[in-house]
C-alpha positions as CSV (number, residue, x, y, z in Angstrom):
1,M,-13.4,32.7,-42.6
2,K,-10.7,35.4,-42.8
3,H,-8.1,35.8,-40.2
4,V,-5.0,37.8,-39.3
5,V,-2.2,36.4,-37.2
6,I,0.4,38.8,-36.0
7,G,3.6,37.2,-34.8
8,A,3.6,34.2,-37.0
9,T,7.3,33.5,-37.5
10,K,7.4,30.5,-35.1
11,G,5.9,29.0,-32.0
12,L,2.2,29.6,-31.3
13,G,1.8,32.0,-34.2
14,L,3.2,29.6,-36.8
15,C,1.1,26.7,-35.4
16,L,-2.0,28.8,-35.5
17,T,-1.4,30.0,-39.0
18,R,-0.9,26.4,-40.2
19,Q,-4.0,25.0,-38.4
20,L,-6.2,27.8,-39.8
21,L,-5.0,27.1,-43.3
22,E,-5.4,23.3,-42.9
23,A,-9.0,24.0,-41.8
24,G,-9.7,25.9,-45.0
25,H,-9.5,29.5,-43.8
26,Q,-7.7,32.4,-45.4
27,V,-4.9,33.9,-43.4
28,V,-2.7,37.0,-43.4
29,A,0.4,36.1,-41.4
30,G,2.3,39.1,-40.0
31,A,5.9,38.4,-39.0
32,I,8.8,40.6,-38.0
33,V,10.9,38.2,-40.0
34,S,9.7,35.3,-42.1
35,S,10.9,31.7,-41.5
36,A,11.4,28.6,-43.6
37,E,8.3,27.1,-42.2
38,L,6.2,30.1,-43.0
39,E,7.6,30.2,-46.5
40,E,6.7,26.5,-46.9
41,L,3.1,27.4,-46.0
42,K,3.1,30.2,-48.4
43,A,4.1,27.9,-51.2
44,K,1.5,25.3,-50.2
45,Y,-1.4,27.8,-49.9
46,P,-0.6,30.5,-52.4
47,Q,-4.2,31.6,-52.7
48,D,-5.0,31.5,-49.0
49,L,-1.9,32.9,-47.3
50,L,-0.4,36.3,-47.5
51,V,2.8,36.9,-45.5
52,L,3.6,40.5,-44.5
53,K,6.4,42.1,-42.5
54,A,4.8,43.3,-39.3
55,D,6.6,45.0,-36.4
56,V,4.0,45.7,-33.8
57,T,6.1,48.6,-32.4
58,D,6.0,50.4,-35.8
59,E,2.7,52.2,-36.2
60,E,3.2,53.2,-39.8
61,E,4.1,49.7,-40.8
62,M,1.1,48.2,-38.9
63,I,-1.3,50.7,-40.6
64,S,0.1,49.4,-43.9
65,V,-0.3,45.8,-42.8
66,A,-3.9,46.4,-41.8
67,K,-4.7,47.9,-45.2
68,A,-3.0,45.2,-47.1
69,S,-4.8,42.5,-45.0
70,A,-8.2,44.0,-45.8
71,E,-7.4,44.2,-49.5
72,F,-6.2,40.5,-49.6
73,L,-9.0,39.0,-47.4
74,G,-11.9,41.2,-48.6
75,H,-13.1,41.4,-45.0
76,I,-11.5,40.4,-41.6
77,D,-13.3,38.2,-39.2
78,T,-10.6,38.0,-36.5
79,V,-7.2,39.4,-35.6
80,C,-4.9,37.6,-33.2
81,T,-1.8,39.3,-31.8
82,V,0.7,36.6,-30.7
83,A,3.8,38.8,-31.0
84,G,5.7,39.1,-27.7
85,V,9.2,39.1,-26.1
86,L,10.8,37.8,-23.0
87,L,14.3,39.2,-23.0
88,D,17.3,37.3,-21.6
89,G,18.1,39.8,-18.8
90,D,14.5,39.6,-17.5
91,R,15.0,35.9,-16.8
92,V,17.8,36.5,-14.3
93,K,17.4,40.0,-12.9
94,L,15.0,41.3,-10.2
95,L,13.0,44.4,-11.0
96,H,15.3,46.8,-9.1
97,E,18.2,45.3,-11.1
98,C,16.6,45.4,-14.5
99,D,18.1,46.9,-17.6
100,I,15.7,49.8,-18.3
101,A,16.3,49.5,-22.0
102,E,15.0,45.9,-21.7
103,L,12.0,47.1,-19.7
104,R,11.1,49.7,-22.3
105,R,11.5,47.1,-25.1
106,T,9.3,44.6,-23.3
107,L,6.6,47.2,-22.7
108,D,6.9,48.4,-26.3
109,V,6.3,45.0,-27.8
110,N,4.0,43.3,-25.3
111,T,1.8,46.3,-24.3
112,V,2.1,49.1,-26.8
113,G,2.2,46.5,-29.6
114,P,-1.4,45.3,-29.1
115,V,-2.6,48.8,-28.8
116,I,-1.0,49.7,-32.1
117,T,-2.4,46.6,-33.7
118,A,-5.9,47.3,-32.5
119,K,-5.7,51.0,-33.6
120,S,-4.4,50.0,-37.0
121,F,-7.0,47.3,-37.7
122,Y,-10.1,48.8,-36.2
123,P,-11.0,50.9,-39.3
124,Y,-11.1,47.7,-41.3
125,L,-13.0,45.5,-38.9
126,P,-16.7,44.9,-39.6
127,D,-19.3,44.8,-36.9
128,G,-19.0,41.5,-34.9
129,A,-15.3,41.1,-35.6
130,K,-13.1,39.8,-32.8
131,V,-9.6,40.7,-31.7
132,F,-7.6,38.3,-29.6
133,T,-4.4,39.2,-27.8
134,V,-2.1,36.6,-26.2
135,T,-1.4,37.6,-22.7
136,S,-0.5,35.5,-19.6
137,E,-1.9,33.9,-16.5
138,G,0.0,36.0,-13.9
139,V,-1.8,39.3,-14.2
140,S,-3.4,39.8,-10.8
141,V,-2.4,43.0,-9.0
142,F,-1.6,40.8,-6.0
143,A,0.4,38.1,-7.9
144,C,3.7,39.7,-7.3
145,G,6.4,37.2,-7.9
146,T,10.0,38.1,-8.7
147,W,10.6,36.1,-11.9
148,V,10.6,37.9,-15.3
149,P,9.3,41.1,-13.7
150,C,9.5,43.2,-16.9
151,Y,7.4,40.6,-18.8
152,G,4.9,40.4,-15.9
153,L,4.4,44.2,-15.9
154,S,3.9,44.2,-19.6
155,K,1.4,41.4,-19.6
156,I,-0.8,42.8,-16.8
157,A,-1.1,46.0,-18.8
158,A,-1.7,44.1,-22.1
159,T,-4.5,42.1,-20.5
160,K,-6.3,45.3,-19.4
161,V,-6.0,46.7,-23.0
162,S,-8.8,44.4,-24.1
163,G,-11.1,45.5,-21.3
164,I,-10.5,49.2,-22.0
165,L,-11.1,48.6,-25.7
166,N,-14.4,46.8,-25.0
167,A,-15.4,49.8,-22.9
168,S,-14.5,52.1,-25.8
169,V,-16.3,50.5,-28.7
170,S,-19.4,48.3,-29.0
171,N,-19.1,46.8,-32.5
172,V,-15.9,44.8,-32.1
173,D,-15.1,42.5,-29.3
174,F,-11.6,42.2,-27.7
175,Y,-10.2,39.3,-25.7
176,S,-7.0,38.7,-23.7
177,V,-6.1,35.1,-23.8
178,H,-3.8,33.0,-21.7
179,P,-2.3,30.4,-24.1
180,G,-1.2,27.9,-21.5
181,R,2.4,27.2,-20.5
182,M,3.8,26.2,-23.9
183,N,6.9,24.4,-25.0
184,T,8.3,27.3,-27.0
185,D,11.5,29.3,-26.9
186,M,9.8,31.7,-24.5
187,G,8.2,29.3,-22.1
188,R,10.1,26.0,-22.3
189,T,11.3,26.1,-18.7
190,T,7.8,26.0,-17.3
191,A,6.0,24.2,-20.2
192,Q,3.0,22.0,-19.7
193,I,1.6,21.8,-23.3
194,E,2.8,21.9,-26.8
195,P,2.0,25.0,-28.9
196,D,-0.1,22.9,-31.3
197,E,-2.6,22.3,-28.4
198,A,-2.8,26.0,-27.6
199,A,-3.2,26.7,-31.3
200,A,-6.1,24.3,-31.6
201,G,-7.8,26.1,-28.8
202,F,-7.3,29.5,-30.5
203,V,-8.7,28.1,-33.8
204,K,-11.9,27.2,-31.9
205,L,-12.1,30.6,-30.4
206,M,-11.5,32.4,-33.6
207,T,-13.9,30.4,-35.7
208,G,-16.7,30.5,-33.0
209,E,-16.6,26.8,-32.3
210,T,-15.8,27.8,-28.7
211,P,-18.3,30.5,-27.9
212,V,-17.1,33.7,-26.2
213,S,-18.7,36.8,-24.8
214,R,-17.2,40.3,-24.2
215,A,-18.7,40.1,-20.8
216,C,-15.9,37.7,-20.0
217,W,-13.0,39.0,-22.0
218,Y,-10.0,37.5,-20.0
219,I,-10.0,33.8,-20.9
220,D,-7.7,30.9,-21.5
221,Y,-7.1,29.1,-24.8
222,K,-10.0,26.8,-24.0
223,G,-12.4,29.8,-23.5
224,D,-12.6,29.3,-19.8
225,P,-12.6,32.5,-17.6
226,M,-9.4,33.6,-16.0
227,K,-9.1,35.1,-12.5
228,A,-7.9,38.7,-12.6
């Protein structure tokens, strides 16, 4: 199968790229910057991996990424947007104390980014393609904690992006996926699983081993429904 992973520099995106390649799939890995690990994969799988610079906040760049991905892969079965930020100030400040520049940056990457990705790739997606966006577990309107408020706002909006897109088009399915509390730079303080475990779940979602339906588009990495 043919897959695109956006946000593949490290963490879940890197693990997902590696596992897809190891399973025999072709992958385009979009990364705002490359990494030694990603370059090693490129050297190991030169025919099956294309690494592209991909900034989800740059619409012109993402349009180019989508075109190049389609040309390399021939067709695209799935797109998974992993790219996201949790900025330092958001870890320590309450919402009424937040740096508005950090709030805007968080929304730009975590919420606007998935919209730009979907908009850029949609013209290249065949009927039946699937688009997965990594979101979060704390997206209920009534789950109003005080920790990482900018991140929380961005993820509740990003989660709803998939539902609105499913209401907008019928030929491509969109899913918002909670990846679990992973041991990564972003989530280490509350970690319960390693990113490799989450990546294995995403591989099953993307390859169809774990069946999904657009009727239940907010799920976790195991394919189980999430409560909104």
